[in-house]
C-alpha positions in Angstrom: 48.0 141.2 -135.4 46.8 138.8 -138.0 47.0 135.2 -136.7 47.9 133.4 -139.9 51.6 132.6 -140.1 52.3 133.7 -136.5 54.1 131.6 -134.0 52.1 131.0 -130.8 53.3 129.3 -127.6 50.5 127.9 -125.4 51.6 126.4 -122.0 49.6 123.4 -120.8 47.9 122.8 -124.1 47.7 119.0 -124.4 44.1 119.0 -123.1 41.1 121.0 -121.9 41.1 124.8 -122.4 44.7 125.0 -123.6 44.1 122.4 -126.3 41.0 124.3 -127.5 43.0 127.6 -127.7 45.8 125.9 -129.6 43.5 124.2 -132.1 41.5 127.5 -132.7 44.7 129.4 -133.5 46.1 126.6 -135.6 42.8 126.5 -137.6 43.4 130.2 -138.3 46.9 129.5 -139.6 49.2 130.0 -136.6 52.2 127.7 -136.0 51.9 126.3 -132.5 54.4 125.6 -129.8 53.0 124.0 -126.7 53.9 122.3 -123.4 52.4 119.6 -121.2 53.2 118.3 -117.8 51.8 114.9 -117.0 53.1 112.0 -119.0 49.6 110.6 -119.5 48.3 113.8 -121.2 47.4 113.2 -124.8 50.2 115.4 -126.2 51.0 113.3 -129.2 47.3 113.3 -130.3 47.1 117.0 -129.7 50.2 117.5 -131.9 48.7 115.4 -134.7 45.4 117.2 -134.5 47.2 120.6 -134.7 49.4 119.5 -137.7 46.2 118.3 -139.5 45.6 122.0 -140.2 48.8 122.2 -142.2 50.8 124.2 -139.6 54.1 123.5 -137.9 54.4 122.5 -134.3 57.0 122.4 -131.4 56.1 120.4 -128.3 58.0 120.0 -125.1 57.2 118.6 -121.7 57.7 121.3 -119.0 57.2 121.8 -115.3 56.5 125.6 -115.4 57.4 125.9 -111.8 60.9 125.0 -112.7 62.3 128.2 -114.3 65.1 126.5 -116.1 62.6 124.2 -117.9 60.3 127.2 -118.5 63.1 129.2 -120.1 64.2 126.2 -122.2 60.6 126.0 -123.5 60.3 129.6 -124.5 63.7 129.9 -126.0 63.4 126.5 -127.6 60.1 127.6 -129.3 61.7 130.8 -130.5 64.8 129.0 -131.8 62.7 126.4 -133.6 60.6 128.9 -135.5 63.0 131.8 -135.6 60.6 134.1 -133.9 57.9 134.2 -131.2 54.7 136.3 -131.7 52.2 135.2 -129.1 52.6 133.7 -125.6 49.5 132.3 -123.9 50.1 131.5 -120.2 47.5 128.8 -119.8 49.2 126.1 -117.6 47.7 126.3 -114.1 47.1 124.3 -110.9 43.9 124.5 -108.9 44.2 123.5 -105.2 41.4 123.7 -102.8 41.7 123.4 -99.0 40.4 125.4 -95.9 42.7 128.3 -95.1 43.8 126.9 -91.8 44.9 123.6 -93.4 47.0 125.0 -96.3 50.6 124.0 -96.1 53.6 126.1 -97.1 54.3 123.7 -99.9 50.7 124.0 -101.3 50.8 127.8 -101.0 54.2 127.9 -102.8 52.9 125.5 -105.5 49.8 127.7 -106.3 51.8 130.9 -106.4 54.7 129.4 -108.4 52.6 127.8 -111.1 49.8 130.4 -111.4 51.7 133.7 -110.9 55.5 133.3 -110.9 55.7 131.0 -114.0 53.5 133.4 -116.2 55.6 136.4 -115.1 58.9 134.8 -116.0 57.5 133.2 -119.2 56.4 136.6 -120.2 59.8 138.0 -119.4 61.6 135.4 -121.5 59.1 135.7 -124.3 59.3 139.6 -124.3 63.0 139.6 -125.0 62.3 137.8 -128.3 59.3 139.9 -129.1 61.0 143.2 -128.4 63.8 142.2 -130.9 61.1 141.8 -133.6 59.9 144.8 -135.6 56.2 144.1 -134.9 56.5 143.1 -131.2 54.1 140.5 -129.9 51.1 139.6 -127.7 50.9 138.0 -124.3 47.6 136.5 -122.8 47.3 135.2 -119.3 44.5 132.9 -118.3 43.1 134.0 -115.0 39.7 133.2 -113.5 36.9 134.7 -111.4 38.6 133.8 -108.1 40.8 136.9 -108.6 37.6 139.0 -108.1 35.3 136.9 -106.0 35.8 135.3 -102.5 35.4 131.5 -102.7 35.6 129.3 -99.6 38.7 127.0 -99.5 40.5 128.8 -102.3 42.7 131.3 -100.5 46.0 130.1 -102.1 44.4 129.8 -105.6 42.7 133.1 -105.4 45.9 134.9 -104.3 47.7 133.4 -107.2 45.2 134.5 -109.7 44.9 137.9 -108.2 48.7 138.2 -108.5 48.4 137.2 -112.2 45.9 140.0 -112.9 48.3 142.5 -111.2 51.2 141.1 -113.3 49.1 141.4 -116.5 48.5 145.1 -115.9 52.1 145.9 -114.9 53.5 144.1 -118.0 51.0 145.8 -120.3 52.3 149.2 -119.1 56.0 148.4 -119.1 56.0 146.5 -122.4 53.9 148.9 -124.4 53.8 149.9 -127.2 55.4 146.9 -128.8 53.8 144.2 -126.7 50.2 144.0 -125.8 49.3 142.1 -122.6 45.8 141.1 -121.5 44.1 138.4 -119.3 41.0 136.3 -119.7 38.9 135.3 -116.8 36.6 132.4 -117.7 33.7 131.2 -115.7 32.7 127.5 -115.7 33.6 126.3 -119.2 34.6 122.7 -118.1 33.6 120.5 -115.2 36.4 119.0 -113.1 38.0 115.7 -114.0 37.7 112.7 -111.8 34.2 113.2 -110.4 31.5 110.6 -110.4 28.2 111.2 -112.2 26.4 112.5 -109.2 29.1 115.0 -108.2 29.3 116.2 -111.8 25.5 116.7 -111.9 25.7 118.8 -108.7 28.6 120.9 -110.1 26.7 121.5 -113.3 23.5 122.4 -111.6 25.3 124.9 -109.3 27.2 126.5 -112.2 24.0 126.9 -114.2 22.1 128.4 -111.3 24.9 130.9 -110.7 25.2 132.1 -114.3 23.0 134.9 -115.7 22.7 132.8 -118.9 21.8 129.7 -116.8 24.3 127.4 -118.6 27.9 126.6 -118.6 30.3 127.6 -121.4 32.8 125.6 -123.3 36.6 125.7 -123.9 35.7 127.0 -127.4 34.3 130.1 -125.9 37.7 130.9 -124.3 39.5 130.0 -127.5 37.5 132.4 -129.6 38.1 135.2 -127.1 41.8 134.4 -127.1 41.9 134.6 -130.9 40.0 138.0 -130.8 42.6 139.4 -128.3 45.5 138.3 -130.4 44.0 140.3 -133.3 42.6 143.3 -131.3 45.4 145.8 -131.8 44.0 148.5 -129.4 43.5 146.1 -126.5 46.0 146.0 -123.7 46.1 145.9 -119.9 42.6 144.6 -119.3 40.9 141.5 -118.0 38.2 140.1 -120.3 35.4 138.1 -118.6 33.8 135.2 -120.4 31.6 133.7 -117.7 28.0 133.7 -118.8 27.3 136.5 -116.4 28.5 134.6 -113.3 30.4 137.7 -112.0 27.0 139.5 -111.9 25.4 137.0 -109.6 
């Protein structure tokens, strides 16, 4: 699928990796719909930066764990542009806590945002894509926790493993008109809200546990996403972009 002129919906794209993906696809000529959640996210600036590429945008605040809001986002984007070609399920929550301390609410939040929401967003989007002669593409942003055991991440890992399973199931059921893949990034950004010492420790650990001995960038994920939108023979797979961290 050529990116230029296509309509792409990226959830959670006001900042960080989602923003990088949206900007990369806009630079390649795609019209961008995107969502954000927190009011203090720079969604207006992101929208202006996207439109600087000469493309059209649609932006809407959305709590993806609320399926009514999620459906309104997907259907609203399709109605605004008259079609929907690509869905990128990027919105995510990352919770960490020892297994014996995880509450029911925290478990539900992780699964609802990271697995249930992408499934239903894909379901809503697929109905529009299947009505189009050339179908569409769905990309899910997973991570390495679906494949590695990390301390204090039981609920997060379960949600991302579920997302990988959803990816494969949808790829089989929606073929041949819709291709579905997942991306599993390694460390491409350090966490927000840490002091300089904590950030330095996080960076040192990530570099030591990478075969390439460095961290990546959101742009690495964005370029892989663009490739997978265009790669017409790719479906049902998880693509790692982790600097070799999964090898360590």
